[in-house]
N, C-alpha and C positions, 0 to 999 in steps of 0.2 A: 473387398464386397462390401455390402451394405450394412453391417454389422456396427463399424465406426458409426456410420451416420444415424441408424435405428438408436445407440446409445446416447449419443449426442442429443437427437429429439425428446428423448425419454428427459435426460438429464434437465434441459430446457423446460419442457412441460411439467415439472415440479418444481422449478425455479419459478415459473409464472403461474404456479397454483400456491406457492407461498404468498403470494402478494394478497390473497383474500384477509391474510392475517392483519394486513396493514388496511383497509379497507374493506369491504363486503363486496362494493361493487367488482372486485376482480374475481370471479367465481367463475372458473371457465372449464367446461365439461371436456373431458377427451375429444370429444368428435367437434366440438366447436374450435380446438385447440390444433386438430388436423386440419379442419376446412381453412383457419387461418393463415396456416404453415402453408399449405398448397396455394392457397391463393394468392401469400407473399411471394413465393417461387413464379408462379405462373405470372404477376401481374409486374414484376421488379423487372426495371429495362437489362437486357442482355450485355453481357459485360465477360470480357476473357479475364479482366483482373479479380482476385477472390477478393482484394480488399473491397472493391465497388461492390460486389455481388452481398458480401457480408455489409455493406452501408445500405443498400437497397432494401437487403430483407430488415435490418433493424429500422429504419423508416416505416415501413407498412405495419410492422410487426407494434411498433411505438406509438401508433395513431390509436390504439386503444386505452393508452394510459393519460394519467392527470401528469402534465409537465414534472411537479415536485417529483415525481416518482420515478421518473425514466432512469436516474444517476442509480438510485436505490435498486434497481431489476437490473442494472448493468453490471453492479458491482455483485450482487447474488448471481448471476448468472454466471460469471467469471469464478467466483468461489466455488459452487457448483462444479462446475468445468474442472477446476483446479484438483477438489476434493475425489471427484470422479478417478481423475487422472494419477491419483495418490502422489500429487505436488503442493498440498498445502493441507495443515493440519488444522486440528479442532483448537488448537494452542493461538496457532497464529491468526485463526479466523477471528476468535473472539476478542485477540490483542486489538487486530484492524476494526473490531466494531465498536469496543468501548474503552482502549487503552487497558493499562495495567493495575494491579493490586497495590496498595500503599505498602512500601516498607520504607521505614524509618533509617536516615542517613544523616549524615553532620551536616554543618551550616555552612559548606561552601558552596553546595550547590542546591538551586531552589527544588523543595519536594518533587514537584512536577514532573522536573525533568529527571530526578533520580528512578521516580517511580516507572517511567518509560524506559530508563536504560534497564532495569532488572526485568522488566517485562522482556525488552528484547533479548536478554542473554539467555531466554528461554528457549526462543525461538532458533529451528536448526542452522538458519542461514545466518544467525547473528552470535550464536553460540561461542563463548572462550575470547570473544573481543574484549580486552580490556585495556587499561594504559598500562600497565604491565609490560606487555607486548610491544610497547613505542622503546624503540633506541637512540641513546643519545646521537646515533650519525643521520638518524633520520629527523627531518621537521617535521613539525605537524602542523597542517594546514587548514584554516578554518574558513568556510567561505560562508558570510554572515548576512542578515537580513538588516536593514536600518532598523536601529533602534537595539540591536543585539551586541552585547559586548560581555564575551567570557574572561576577560582579563582577571578580574578582581578573584573568579572561581579558579584559574591555572595559577594566579599568586598565591594563594589561599593553599590549594595543593602542594606546591614547590615549597612550602613554608613547612606543611604537617609531614612532606617526605624528607626532610632536611638538605634539600637541594636549591633554594633560594638564591644560593650564592652563583648556583650555574644556570640560571633561569635567564633566560633573553625573549624579548618578545618585539617584533616588527610589525607593524600596521604597513600593509602595502598598499600604496597611492602612488601617485605622480610623482615621477624621481629614486622611487625606492628600490629600482631594479639591482641597482650596484650594492646598495647593502646587504638585499637580499642573496646575491650572489657570495657573497663571503661567508 
């Protein structure tokens, strides 16, 4: 039926309405929202592809926004939709907005990294993930960005847990596949 569509339209209206907290220019009445929503549906090029229809609706709706606020609105709409569907908690939402709360840790990991790890552990999708769950039969693979090197932190961890004599590190690059396969 139409109830899911009405619920989604309501969620989107309140997400759009929240934009007035960012800039007073974003004050929409319910009538103006309904007119904009209807206009966007009527004026969007028709397509049988759902993704195309959503993109068309998004383009027509976002014309009323400053460019710098479009990504923010997209994030807020998705968050509201996930909240309504019970697929996002307030803990997850606030972590994505502002990061984590500081919890002290040892010297082997930068404070910012540890803060984010402790916050991630509170999220249901990440809860319980810990280095203790890794096993000696399974290699740990780090996909890194340029300039990032966790080697010193891993060596310090190996020393702290008295496993340095068993620690092996291999940087994969050209010609390293045979060594990695051993």
